[in-house]
GUVO-158208 format. One record per residue (C-alpha): x, y, z. Coordinates in steps of 0.02 Angstrom, whole numbers, plus 50000, padded with zeros to 5 digits. Layout:
BEGIN
R   east  north     up
R      X      Y      Z
...
//
This chain:
BEGIN
R   east  north     up
R  49768  51720  48432
R  49737  51586  48298
R  49630  51443  48358
R  49768  51318  48316
R  49889  51409  48431
R  49764  51402  48573
R  49758  51213  48554
R  49947  51192  48573
R  49955  51192  48766
R  49819  51059  48780
R  49898  50955  48642
R  50067  50964  48728
R  49994  50916  48896
R  49905  50769  48815
R  50067  50714  48734
R  50162  50724  48898
R  50027  50623  48986
R  50030  50491  48849
R  50219  50476  48854
R  50222  50466  49044
R  50090  50330  49051
R  50184  50224  48923
R  50350  50249  49012
R  50276  50214  49183
R  50195  50053  49122
R  50355  49995  49040
R  50466  50038  49187
R  50348  49968  49319
R  50367  49799  49235
R  50555  49806  49210
R  50608  49897  49370
R  50626  49741  49476
R  50802  49765  49543
R  50957  49870  49520
R  51004  49773  49364
R  50853  49838  49270
R  50887  49839  49084
R  50844  50022  49057
R  50996  50078  49155
R  51102  50076  48998
R  51230  50203  48948
R  51182  50380  48903
R  51239  50460  48740
R  51418  50524  48735
R  51442  50690  48823
R  51570  50792  48916
R  51507  50714  49077
R  51527  50535  49013
R  51673  50498  49129
R  51593  50580  49282
R  51540  50465  49425
R  51362  50404  49405
R  51230  50329  49516
R  51072  50234  49473
R  50917  50332  49522
R  50730  50308  49532
R  50590  50409  49454
R  50624  50558  49570
R  50781  50600  49470
R  50756  50501  49308
R  50710  50628  49174
R  50607  50582  49022
R  50758  50623  48915
R  50868  50498  49006
R  50730  50368  49010
R  50703  50390  48823
R  50888  50360  48792
R  50885  50202  48896
R  50731  50130  48811
R  50792  50183  48639
R  50964  50105  48662
R  50886  49943  48723
R  50782  49928  48563
R  50917  49980  48437
R  51008  49811  48430
R  50845  49726  48378
R  50812  49845  48233
R  50856  49812  48050
R  51026  49879  47995
R  50949  50021  47895
R  50854  50079  48049
R  51008  50061  48159
R  51104  50176  48043
R  50971  50309  48067
R  50964  50286  48257
R  51082  50429  48306
R  50986  50553  48198
R  50818  50493  48264
R  50879  50507  48443
R  50946  50683  48416
R  50782  50737  48334
R  50681  50666  48480
R  50789  50759  48607
R  50771  50920  48509
R  50582  50902  48507
R  50573  50860  48693
R  50684  51009  48736
R  50574  51123  48631
R  50413  51069  48719
R  50387  51163  48882
R  50261  51129  49019
R  50210  51261  49146
R  50247  51216  49326
R  50064  51257  49357
R  50017  51098  49263
R  50140  50984  49352
R  50114  50887  49513
R  50265  50828  49612
R  50286  50668  49710
R  50306  50704  49898
R  50487  50646  49889
R  50523  50784  49764
R  50448  50910  49884
R  50572  50860  50019
R  50463  50735  50114
R  50548  50598  50213
R  50474  50429  50261
R  50384  50504  50411
R  50308  50655  50323
R  50118  50657  50342
R  50092  50699  50158
R  50137  50519  50116
R  49984  50461  50213
R  49863  50605  50193
R  49856  50648  50009
R  49748  50636  49857
R  49792  50696  49681
R  49709  50865  49707
R  49783  50902  49879
R  49954  50846  49818
R  49942  50967  49671
R  49890  51109  49788
R  50038  51075  49903
R  50153  51070  49751
R  50091  51239  49690
R  50104  51321  49862
R  50285  51265  49874
R  50317  51325  49696
R  50249  51497  49742
R  50353  51505  49902
R  50511  51460  49807
R  50476  51577  49661
R  50444  51437  49535
R  50259  51469  49504
R  50281  51559  49337
R  50418  51446  49270
R  50417  51311  49136
R  50497  51139  49127
R  50554  51061  48965
R  50483  50888  48931
R  50664  50832  48913
R  50698  50877  49095
R  50530  50823  49167
R  50559  50680  49288
R  50467  50516  49273
R  50392  50545  49447
R  50323  50714  49392
R  50253  50634  49234
R  50169  50493  49330
R  50095  50606  49465
R  50034  50732  49336
R  49958  50596  49227
R  49868  50525  49378
R  49805  50698  49427
R  49726  50725  49256
R  49655  50548  49252
R  49583  50575  49426
R  49502  50741  49385
R  49436  50698  49212
R  49389  50514  49232
R  49387  50448  49411
R  49294  50593  49493
R  49156  50599  49359
R  49139  50408  49363
R  49127  50409  49553
R  48992  50542  49550
R  48902  50446  49411
R  48910  50286  49514
R  48835  50374  49664
R  48696  50450  49559
R  48645  50286  49475
R  48461  50251  49515
R  48410  50077  49577
R  48311  50049  49414
R  48242  49884  49480
R  48269  49748  49610
R  48365  49591  49564
R  48351  49501  49731
R  48345  49565  49909
R  48437  49731  49926
R  48532  49704  49762
R  48468  49815  49622
R  48507  49830  49438
R  48591  49996  49475
R  48710  49909  49597
R  48759  49780  49465
R  48786  49915  49335
R  48899  50019  49448
R  48997  49871  49518
R  49120  49868  49371
R  49148  50056  49394
R  49183  50031  49579
R  49304  49888  49547
R  49388  49980  49403
R  49419  50136  49507
R  49484  50032  49652
R  49601  49935  49537
R  49664  50093  49451
R  49700  50176  49619
R  49795  50025  49685
R  49893  50011  49522
R  49943  50194  49531
R  50000  50177  49712
R  50104  50024  49669
R  50183  50104  49515
R  50219  50270  49603
R  50302  50186  49753
R  50396  50059  49647
R  50470  50185  49527
R  50531  50300  49666
R  50632  50159  49745
R  50691  50075  49585
R  50852  50085  49486
R  50797  50159  49320
R  50938  50260  49243
R  51116  50309  49287
R  51149  50495  49304
R  51290  50609  49357
R  51276  50722  49509
R  51249  50874  49396
R  51109  50786  49302
R  51031  50732  49466
R  51035  50909  49535
R  50948  50978  49379
R  50817  50841  49359
R  50641  50911  49362
R  50700  51091  49382
R  50620  51229  49276
R  50710  51323  49140
R  50812  51456  49230
R  50786  51606  49117
R  50610  51570  49055
R  50467  51650  49152
R  50285  51676  49107
R  50217  51851  49120
R  50068  51812  49231
R  50078  51863  49414
R  50033  51759  49565
R  49891  51841  49665
R  49953  51927  49821
R  49842  51826  49937
R  49916  51664  49868
R  50094  51730  49891
R  50051  51780  50068
R  49980  51609  50107
R  50124  51515  50026
R  50250  51615  50126
R  50171  51558  50289
R  50168  51371  50258
R  50291  51232  50218
R  50293  51043  50206
R  50254  50965  50375
R  50381  50856  50462
R  50335  50775  50630
R  50512  50796  50696
R  50538  50978  50648
R  50372  51058  50598
R  50205  50986  50658
R  50064  50992  50532
R  49924  51118  50544
R  49807  50972  50575
R  49888  50939  50744
R  49864  51118  50807
R  49726  51156  50934
R  49576  51260  50883
R  49625  51394  51009
R  49785  51424  50909
R  49687  51440  50747
R  49564  51561  50828
R  49705  51670  50895
R  49797  51669  50730
R  49640  51713  50632
R  49604  51855  50753
R  49780  51924  50735
R  49766  51916  50546
R  49601  52012  50548
R  49680  52143  50660
R  49826  52155  50539
R  49705  52191  50395
R  49598  52310  50495
R  49641  52495  50508
R  49498  52552  50621
R  49541  52554  50809
R  49358  52528  50856
R  49343  52374  50748
R  49508  52314  50820
R  49436  52319  50996
R  49282  52224  50937
R  49392  52088  50861
R  49487  52070  51025
R  49326  52062  51126
R  49242  51935  51012
R  49398  51829  51005
R  49407  51822  51195
R  49223  51773  51203
R  49254  51636  51075
R  49405  51571  51170
R  49310  51570  51335
R  49165  51478  51255
R  49279  51346  51179
R  49365  51319  51348
R  49198  51288  51433
R  49133  51171  51298
R  49184  50991  51329
R  49179  50856  51195
R  49208  50668  51207
R  49348  50674  51079
R  49374  50486  51072
R  49194  50467  51015
R  49244  50551  50852
R  49278  50400  50738
R  49450  50377  50664
R  49472  50460  50496
R  49457  50339  50347
R  49634  50391  50299
R  49694  50312  50462
R  49609  50145  50431
R  49726  49997  50414
R  49720  49885  50260
R  49587  49768  50329
R  49477  49913  50385
R  49496  49998  50215
R  49443  49841  50122
R  49297  49815  50241
R  49242  49995  50217
R  49249  49977  50028
R  49149  49815  50028
R  49017  49880  50150
R  48994  50039  50046
R  48902  49929  49920
R  48775  49871  50049
R  48613  49975  50046
R  48563  50074  50200
R  48707  50021  50315
R  48850  50048  50192
R  48941  50213  50181
R  48936  50333  50328
R  48858  50212  50457
R  48983  50073  50421
R  49130  50194  50418
R  49077  50266  50587
R  49069  50090  50660
R  49240  50047  50587
R  49312  50213  50649
R  49249  50188  50827
R  49314  50009  50827
R  49482  50076  50770
R  49484  50196  50918
R  49438  50056  51037
R  49580  49945  50978
R  49698  50093  50999
R  49650  50097  51184
R  49543  50254  51177
R  49441  50297  51332
R  49268  50346  51269
R  49222  50428  51435
R  49361  50558  51425
R  49321  50735  51372
R  49424  50879  51309
R  49387  51064  51294
R  49344  51122  51120
R  49491  51243  51128
R  49611  51095  51145
R  49531  50993  51007
R  49646  50975  50858
R  49606  51039  50685
R  49608  50860  50620
R  49484  50799  50751
R  49366  50943  50715
R  49373  50918  50527
R  49351  50730  50547
R  49196  50763  50652
R  49132  50882  50518
R  49165  50750  50384
R  49064  50618  50476
R  48926  50741  50521
R  48905  50789  50338
R  48917  50607  50281
R  48788  50539  50403
R  48670  50685  50371
R  48671  50658  50183
R  48657  50469  50209
R  48502  50487  50317
R  48428  50611  50194
R  48455  50490  50049
R  48379  50345  50148
R  48228  50454  50187
R  48208  50498  50003
R  48221  50315  49954
R  48093  50258  50082
R  47974  50397  50031
R  48000  50357  49848
R  48047  50536  49807
R  48202  50624  49744
R  48230  50810  49713
R  48278  50774  49533
R  48118  50677  49503
R  48013  50810  49588
R  48092  50946  49481
R  48060  50843  49324
R  47876  50819  49370
R  47858  51007  49397
R  47932  51041  49226
R  47838  50900  49139
R  47673  50869  49229
R  47584  50707  49194
R  47738  50602  49158
R  47739  50529  49335
R  47928  50519  49343
R  47994  50423  49493
R  48164  50422  49578
R  48206  50257  49493
R  48199  50338  49322
R  48325  50479  49346
R  48500  50497  49418
R  48493  50514  49606
R  48542  50674  49694
R  48655  50581  49816
R  48808  50589  49704
R  48797  50777  49694
R  48761  50818  49876
R  48903  50707  49938
R  49033  50780  49819
R  49075  50935  49926
R  49120  50821  50071
R  49229  50702  49970
R  49310  50825  49849
R  49304  50981  49957
R  49322  50949  50142
R  49434  50796  50123
R  49551  50886  50003
R  49560  51037  50119
R  49594  50922  50267
R  49734  50833  50173
R  49817  50998  50132
R  49812  51051  50315
R  49885  50884  50370
R  50023  50896  50239
R  50082  51071  50282
R  50140  51165  50435
R  50163  51347  50484
R  50336  51417  50449
R  50338  51496  50622
R  50327  51321  50698
R  50482  51257  50608
R  50618  51207  50731
R  50773  51274  50646
R  50888  51211  50782
R  50832  51032  50747
R  50889  51028  50566
R  50950  51188  50487
R  51003  51102  50326
R  50841  51010  50292
R  50762  51038  50120
R  50608  51108  50205
R  50711  51244  50288
R  50705  51349  50130
R  50565  51470  50170
R  50520  51652  50166
R  50461  51714  50334
R  50341  51853  50294
R  50243  51883  50453
R  50194  51800  50614
R  50011  51805  50664
//
């Protein structure tokens, strides 16, 4: 394949991201109420006289948004430009319809996935976990190998996808870089030059995250464009007869067929399930894969031993600090500020805030619960804090000893240079990454999804989440 052809997908994705960022910025400013100026008339069509409703970014396609913005600018153009406006608009629509984006590259807002106001995915999500949930639902509904035209891409999809790529390519590397910045030298007290250098990065990431949250929420609830029911039903949907040739791996299909978007009223999230349920389900799955009767008996015996051991083991579950995702606004701000304080900031301060959160919720710290009854969320939260405090103590020990693995490795490679930990990036940013971008993402996915076998069909048979393929029960 020519090299230029290989560049086309990345160029198209970059173009879509650029367009979405510009549109989101423009609409976030103008979408104040239902009289927003971009809700102007669409170009003449057969559906012109059909009833219309004003919709937010969930159903506002880039094609409709382009029309609204274009029509609002036309009256201010010179006459010669106004005469060319219909041709320019038609050409733009033709180009947008010709550009296709794979559903694999698109992330959906939770509302587009069928989430209501109480769905846990609205609270427990990050750009990566949201993309994973989107792709699992796409696989389950047979949309994984489809393509969406840029014309029909919704503004919500464009914003969420743009934020995903910004998060992965900019925010994650900057966060790791900030955590690896060496002290360099002391300014006064515990404040180092490294802290002052990374402070703008910290504030910039915080501001960008808050801006995204505000824009995403505002655009979903705003009046952006007026559409007919047919246009609303087709918004964000892939091209019906266009399918890519690649196949989805069988293990991914199997997994996607067993999960769906969690809903506290109809399908409790996997995070709320007890560990005993997970152990039983895992055992049943291993027995399903196994064909040897002797191994099958061993699986049953070991599973029973594991279940008995978990029932005997008691844990003070309220001593597990509240997850940072459950912090209120004041606690989140306090956690962010304290993370800049040497030695006590980070894991120690978050643990203190988490325990205080439990106390104010009326938790009894003397109560215990068997490990078998401990929820998946509680166990993963405990694992998160255990990893965080372990790495924190390790980093403090390195700092006090004046050593760092990176500096030691450099001295081994270049003897005589006497390289210290203050001269090289610290290892802390790397060793903490699996916890932040691995365990937390995995935890968010589990809290956002539920098992299809747990869905209460009698509660709401017509819910959007009810569309599922029941493959097997384990």
